[in-house]
Structures are given as C-alpha cells and as structure tokens.
N, C-alpha and C positions, 0 to 999 in steps of 0.2 A: 805359463799355464799351471805349473805346479804350486807357484806362489798364490795363484788365484784360488786353486783348490783349497789351499790352507785357510785363506780368508773365509771361503764360503763355508768350510766346516766350523770355523771359529764363529761364525755368525749363527749356525744352528746351535751352537751351546749357549751363545748369549740369549738367544730367543728360542728356549727349550720347545720340543714338541709335547703335544698333550695327547696321550691316549687312555681313555677310560678315566679321565680325571686325574691322572698321574703325570709328574713331570719327569723327564728323563735328564738325568744329571750327567755332568761331564765325565768322560772316562778317566781323566787324568789332569795333570797340571804341567804348565810350561813355564821355564824360567831362563833369564840370562844372569849370569853373576859377572859384576863389573870388577875390573882390576881393584884390589884392596889399595887403600891410601897408606903410604908409608908415614907414620908419625914418628918414627924411631931416629934417635940421634945418631945411631950406630953406623957407619958407612958399609957399603958392600951387601947390602940387605934388599936392594931395589928389586930383586928378581922375584922376591916373595909376593908382592902384588899380583904377578901372573899366576903364581904358585896356588893360590887359594881359587881362584876360578877353575884351573885345571883339576885340582884335587875334589872339588865340588862335582864336577862334571862325571869324573870317574867313580865316585861314590854315590852319587844320587841318581845318574842317568839309568832309567828302567823303562820298562813298557807302559808304567803309568805316571811316571815323573820324566819330562824332557828337560834337558838342560842344553841350551843352545851352546854350539862349539865357538871356539875362539875365531875360526874363519867367519862364521856367520856374524858374530859381532863385529869383526874388522869390516865386513861388507856394509852393514848398517852405518858404521862409523863414516865409511866413505860415501855413502848415499847422503848422509846429513851434512858432510863436509866437515867432520870433526876430526882433528889430529889424534891418531891412536894413543898417543901418550897423555893426552889432556885429561886433568882430574876434572870430573863432570859436576856441573850444578844439579840442584834437584830438578830444575826446570829442564835442562838438556837431558837427564836420565830419564825424565818422563818421555820426552819426545823419542829417544832410543828405544825404550821399551814398547811403546806405540808403535814405533816403526817396524819392530820385530814381532808385533802381534804376540806377545807372551802375557801370561797372567801375573807373572810376578818378575821384579827386578831385584837382585841382592847387591847390597852395597855393603862394604865393610873397611877396616882399617887394621893395622897392627902396629905393636910397638915392642921394642926389644931394648931392655934397660942394661943389658950386659949379663943378666942372670937369667931373667924369665922373658918368655915371648907371651904377649897378651894380644888376642884378636877378637874383634867384635864383628858381627854381623846383623843386618837389618834388612827385612823384606819392605819393598814398596808394592803393596796390593794393587794392582791395575784395575781390578773390577770395582773394588770399594774406594779407589782412589785416596789411600791412606797408608802411612807408614806404621808397621807392627812394631811391637816392643822388640829392642835389640837383645841379643844374646852375646855372651862373652865366655871365652874359654882361655886358659893360660897353661903354660908349662915350659920345660926346658926347651932349647932352641933344637936340640937333638930329638925332642918328642914332637917335632912339627907335625908328623902324621897323625899322631894321636890327638894334637890340637885341632887339625882340620877335621879330623874324624867327628869329634865331638860337636864342633861347631856345624857340621853338616847335619848331623842328627837334630840339634836344635831348629835348625831350618826346615828340615823335613816335617818335624812335629807341628810347625806352624802350617806348612803347606798341605799335609795330610793328616788330620787330627786322629784319623783311624788306624794310624800306623802304630803297631802294638809291640814291636821289638824294643825291649829295653836297652838303653842307652849304652850299658856295660857291654851287652852282647853285641850291639852294633859296631861299638869301637874295637872290641877283641876280635871280631869277624874280618877286620881290614888288615890285609897282608902289609907288613912293614916294608917300607923302601927306604935304603940307604939314603941318608941325607946329600952326601955328595953326588951320588948318582941322579937324585931328583933335581939337585941344582944344575947340573949339566944338561938334563932334559929340558927344563924350563928355560935355560939360556939358549939352548937350541932352538926351541920355539921363537925366542926372541931375536934370535941372529938374522942379521940383514944380508948375509952372504950364504951361498951353498957350500963354500969351503968352511965356513966357520958352524955352520949347522952339522956337517958331517963330522968334524972334529968333536963337536959336543956330544952328539948321539953315540959316536963311537966310545968314547969315554964313559957315558953313562952305561952302555952295555958292557964295557971291561969290568966296572965296578959292580954291576948287577947283571950277570949274564942272562937271567931270565926277565928283564925288563921288556915286556912285550911291547908297549907303548913307544919305547925308545927304538926298537927294532923296526917297528911299522914306519916311524918317521924317517929312520935312517933308510930304510927302502924307497920311501916315496921321494926322497931327496935324490938318491942315486937315479932313480927313475926319471926324474924331471932333468937330470943331467945327461941322460941317454946311455949312462953306464949300466946296461941291462943285467950284465952278469952279476955284478955286486949286489943291484937291487934284489934279484932272485935269491942269492946267499942270505941277505938280510931277512927279507920277506918270509923265508922258509923257516926261520928261528920262531915265528909266531905258532905256538901249539894250536889245533883245531878247537881246543875247549876254552881258549882266550875270548874275552868279549870283543876283542878287535879282529878276531879271526876272519870275519866276512870282509871287512875291510882290506885286511892284509892279502887274502886270496884276489880280491879284485884286481889289486895292483901287481900281484903276482902273476896273474893271468895275462896283464898288459905286457909286463917285462918279457915273460916266455913268448908271447906272441911277437914281440919285436926281435927276439932271438930266433925266431922261425921253430921254436919248440912247440908245435901245435897241439902236441897230445898233453904236455904239461899246463898248457894254456886253457884246454879244454876241461882238464880235471879242476883246475882252480875256479874257473867260471861256474862249472858245475856244482862245487860246493856251495858257492853263494846263492845260487838260484835254487837250491835245494831248502834254503833257509829263509829268504826274502824274495819277493815277487817284484824284482827291480826291471824296468824296461831295458836300461842300459846294459845289464846283466844277459837277459835273453838276447839282445842285440849282438852282444860280443860272442855269445855261443853260437849264434848264426854265422857270424864272419869267420870264425874258428871251423865251423863245420863244413863251410863253403871250401876253406883252404885244404882241409883234409878229403874233400872229395866226397863226404858224406850227403845223405839225401834229407837231412832234417833241418837245414839251414831256413828254408822258406817258413816252416813251423816256427822257429825261434822268433823270426822276423814278425809273423803274425801275432804273437804273445806280446813282443815289444809294442806293437801298434795298439793293440787291446788295452795296454797299460796306459800308453800315451800317445794317442792318435795325432796330437798335434806336432809332434817331432817330425820333420821333414827327412832326415837321414833314415828312419826306420822304412819309410815309404820307398825311398830311394832304394835301400839295400833290397828290399822284397821285389822291388822292380827289376834291378839287376839280376837276381837270382831267376825270377821267372822268364826273363828274356833268354837266359842260358839254355832253358829247356824249351824254348820255342812257344811259350804261352805269351804272345806278344800283346794280345788283347788285354789280357789281366796286367802284364807289365806297364802297358801304356797308363791304365788307370792308375796304377801306383805313382808312375812319374808325373801324371797330372795332379795327383794328390800331393806329391812332394812340392811341385811348383805353385800350388795354391798356398802353401805354408812359407814358401821361401821362392818367390818369383825370379829373384836374380841368380838362382843356382844355374850357372851356364852349363855344366855337366849334365845335369838332368835335362836341360832344354835340347842339348845335343841328341842324348839318346832318346827323349820323347820324340823328337822330329823324326829320327831314324826308325822309331817303332812305327810312326804314324804313316810313314811313306812305304814302309815294307809291307802293310797289310797283313795277310796270314802268313806270309813267309817268313823265314828266318832271317833276322837282321844280318845283313852281310858285315864280315870283318872288317872290311873297308870303310864302313859306314862313319867311322869317327876315327881320328887320328890315333887313339889309344882305348883299348878295351877298357870300360869303367870297372872298378873293383869296389866291393862293400866297404863302408866306413866304419870304423871301430869308434867306441865311445870312451873317452878319458874321464869323464865325469862320473863320481859316484855318489848317488843321492839318497844314501841311507838316513841321512839326517832328516831330510825333507819327509822321507817315508814314515821315520819313526814319530815325527812331530805329527803327521797325520793320524797315524796309529793311536797316539796318546790322546788327541783330541776327540777322534771318533773310532773306537775300536771295530766297530762293525765294517768300516771301510776295508781294513785288512783281512778280516772274515769273508767278505764278499770276494776278493781277489782269490782266495784259497779254495772258497767253495766249488770253484770250476776244475780245479786240479784233482789228481787221484787222490785216494784216501790216505795212503802213506804219506804223500807229500804234505797233505792237509794235516795229518797227525803231527808230522815233524814240526809244522809250525806252532802248533800248541805246545809241543814238548819244549822246544827250544824257547818260547814265550814263559813258560812255566819255570824253567831253569833260571832265567834271568829274574823273575819275579821272587823266587825263593832266594837267590843270592842277595836280593836287596832287602830281605826280611818281610816280603809280601806274601805270608803263607796262605791267607784265605784265596787270594787271587790265584797263587800257584797251584793250590789244590784244584780249583776249577779247570785250569788249563791242562793238568795232568789227567783229569777224569775224562776231559774231552778227547784228548790224544788217545786213551785207552779205549774210548768208545769207537773212534774212528779206524785204531789199527789194534786189533785184539792180538795180533800175533807177535807183538814186539813186548818184551819185559821192560823197557826203558820207562814208559809211563808210570807202571806200578812202582818201580824204584824211585821214581820221583816222588810219588805219594808216600813212600816209606821215609823218605829224606824230610818231606813237610812234616810227618807226624813225629819224627825224631827231633826236629826244630822245636816242636811244641812240648817235648817232653813226654809223648806218649809212646814210651818204650815197647808195649804190647801191640799196638797197632802197627807200628813201624816195622817190627818183626814180621807181622803176619803179611804185610804189603810185600816186603822183600821176599819172603818164602813163596808168596804168589808169583813173583816175578821168576824167580828160580824154577818153578813148575812149567813155566812157558819154555825155557831153555837157560842154560848157564850163561851168567852175565856177571862181569867183574864188578861193576858198580853196585849190584845187589850184594854180592859176596862182602864188599867193603861195608856197607850198611849194617849187615850182621857182625861184621868185625869191630866196627865202632860200638856197637850195643853190647857186644860181649866183653869188650875191654872195660866199658863203664859199669858192667856188673862184676868185675873182677873174675871173668871166665877166660882167663888168658890161654888155655889150652884150645879152647874153641875158637877164641879170636885168631890164634896161629893157624888152625886149620883153615878157617875163612879167608884169611888174607893170603895164605899160600895159594889157594884155588884162584884168587884174584890174579896174582902175579903169573900162575901158570898161563891163565887166558890171556892176559895182556902184559907181557913182561916189561914193556916201556912204559905203562902206567906210572907216573911219577907219584900220584896220590897212594897208590898201592904200595910203592916202594918206601914212600914215608912212613905209613902206617905199619909195615913190616919191620922197619927199624925201631918204631916205638914199641910195638909188641915184644920185639927181641930185648928191648931194655927193660921191659916189665918182667919179662921172665927171669933174666940175669938178677934184676932186685929181688925176687922171690927166692932164688936159689942162694943168696948171701946167707952164710951162717949167723945164726943168731949170737949177738954179743955175749961173752962169758961173764958171769956175776962177778 
C-alpha cells in the first residue's frame, strides 16, 4: 500500500498539475548511492565501498533530499536477483534505480596509493536518462570524512542547483568521526552475524562514545536478539537532538514493552508520535495504553487506521479494544475489515464469529480458547514517510493539519531544524515562520529564525529574533544564539553572561557546556599579560 502511494506521488511529479497556467515543481529529489568501486591495490580497504553510501546518506538526507537507506537498496537487489556484493553494470544500475523509483543514482570509485585517497562520484539522472559530469576529491586517508563531505557537496550542487551554502562551510559543519570508529561501524553494517555486529558496534562506541548511529545499530541488534535490557541501555545513549532520535525511540519503546516497562515504552513512542504521524507509532501507543489500562487506546488505533486503512492489524486492535468495552457492533465491523485485508487471519475469524453470535451482549470469556490481545508493530517506516514527504510535501502537511496547533507547529519546527542543519536556509525560514504562526507561545520557532539569520551572516536580525524569543520566556537555545553572536563580536563578558544563563536553564545541554568552555578559554586568553618588550 505504502509503496503504491509513493508511485502515485511520483507520477504526479512526472506529470505536474497546472493551475493558473503555472507548473507545480517537485518538492525534492530522491537518490540511491551505490557502493563505490574499489580500484585501490592496497588491501584492507574494501569497507570503504559501503562507507561512501553511508556517509552520503548521513550528510545529504534532509526534508528536501531523500537518500535511500542500505536496507532499501538491499531489498531492491533482492527483488532483482542481484547479489549484494556485485559490481553493477550501467544497464543493471539503471534497472535498480528504476525499481527504487528514485530521481538519481550515484555511482563512484575510490583509490588509495599509500599516501592519498581519491574518490570520484557521478550522477545518473533518471529523468533525463543521462550521466552528469563526474566530481573528484582527494586527501589523506585520515581525512576520509572531509573527502566524503566535499564529494557530497559536489553531488548536492548537481541535484539542487539552488543550494547556496558554500562548500567550505558545508564541509566545516560536518562533525568529525574517528576513522577507526567509522571503520568498525561500517564493518558492523556489513557483518553477517549478530555476534560480529555487536562486537563491531561496541568497539565503535568505545572509540567514539557519542557515536549515535552506532548506538542505534547496537540497540537494534540487541533487540533482534531479544536481549532487551542491553537494547534499552544502548538506545538510551541516543540524545533527543540526534537525527536518529526518532528511530532510536521507536526501538526503545519496543524493547521497554517487551520488558513490561510500559511507562518507558509509552514515553518513547510518544516522543516519536509528536514528531512524525506514523501509523505504526500510533498503533504501538494504543497497545501500550491498553496494557496500562488507559482509555486512549481506541483513539490511537483510529489514528493508525486513518494513516493506513489497509493494514489488517490496526483494524484487529481496534476491534479487540472495542469488544472489551462491550461495543460489539463496532468491534465486529473492525474484525470484518481486518478479514477483508487478511482473509486467513484465524484469530480475527474466531473473534468475529464470537462477536456475531453474541449479538448485543458482551462476548463471553469462554468464546475462545484465549482472549486476544492487541498486536504490536516492529516495522519502522520513517524512510517511506520521508520519501513521500520529499516527493510531495503537502502530503505530510495534510496529515498534521488535523492535529492540534502545537503538534502541527512542532512538525514545522523539526522540519526547519533539519533543513537548517543541511544548509537550506530559505526553506528553514519558511518552516520556522509557519511554526511561529501556529504556536505563538513557544520561543523555539523564533530561536530557529535567529539561527537562520546567524547562518546568513545577518547578526542584527539574528539578535533581534533571539531577544524576541526570550521575551516569550527564558529559553536556553536563544541564550546560546546570543552568546555565539557576542563571542563573534569579541564581547566576551556578555557571552559569559548569556552562556551561564543557558547552563542554568539546562545543565545537561552539551552545546551550552561546550560553548562555556570556549568562552572561558577566550577570557583566559584576554587575561594573559602582554609580552615585555
């Protein structure tokens, strides 16, 4: 069903709508990055082939550019009967990109001569059916992250000619990852056994304790091994500000649920639901609410059905919940809807027959050998949702338009943050302004606008927006914007005051603590006595 929706949306973009003589352009672009070909004679560097697709995904994936995940690529390989490690011919590459319904395929190669690493990338434009000019970057092997970031920028400029962030700023904004930690992470992705994956991911997090992607994969591996306590411990290492926080919280919710920690599970699923309208998250919130004896379960199942009416489990869960409160007529309708989509569901058939025979009465406990319980969802479909959102932004907007204004505002706020993090300042500004309109009581959208203007070099407007945010209420992020501006203007005393206010509000804010150390170093530098002549 969801794949069909993507195809429909893609068709709308290939054959654009016309209104008042104007053409509606695509909201974004979708890419698949093929593992780079190793042309190096140096042994032990085969892992770099997968390193480039992973780096491109982390660097380029945004609300306006969607980069397919490794899992999506492997599923497409499987559908076409292509071995995962096979070097693809141009004809096979075209078939793969066509199967995945993407706008571009990225193919590349790398070579290491013992001193320098050189990597090239080339785009296959699936709309124009042609190869675009290749780009090349080089550097020391220890500078792999810089080479990947520069090559990603080259690719992005071909995909989005309106991308205005200079190359040096884009590269400088990429957080460095230790090469040995990155290698262990990639080797973990490539590992064929859970034991090897766990060993590699644990080593990656030992070498880099704030490696959120490695913590996520470690937690998911533990979850698949049913070692829930270890899964929870790993997934809780992912901070809420991380780009992978939504996915981490989904799996954290599952692990906590299987540990019977329903309060933690509800909190984790609620974190995701507040940021993305995913049917599987609403469903799981409904299951957890049912376990906790809350009355919101039916509401969450109804939301799941609104988002994906074709999934039989959502109808089954709503039917079970309704049967428990004695609404047998409504429960029977849901069970029949479940069976319409999955005729072979024996559990649904048993409950449906019991409901039909009970009439208006409560279904007797002995009507089945075991009372049915609601079903959890283990699949996390953010990738599908994001691809839909990139291809047609209005789809997500329609989903959130039915929610309360604060939830709707949070959607635009999170979207703005992601856009800004990837350098799309114009798009980010639009999202922050929409969030501010929807929720005028929150300082966060105005702080986002301050960060937009700061990124553009407009210090005066950035300061104005940050101060406007603080007039709503004290907010650590707004104080940090002011502190950054003060530091840039050599107003170290003012920077100290603002960063201290941020730390007082949020002592655990790592960005505030880092900035506090930077300001302290500046103050110490100013206090140094002048050299004697």
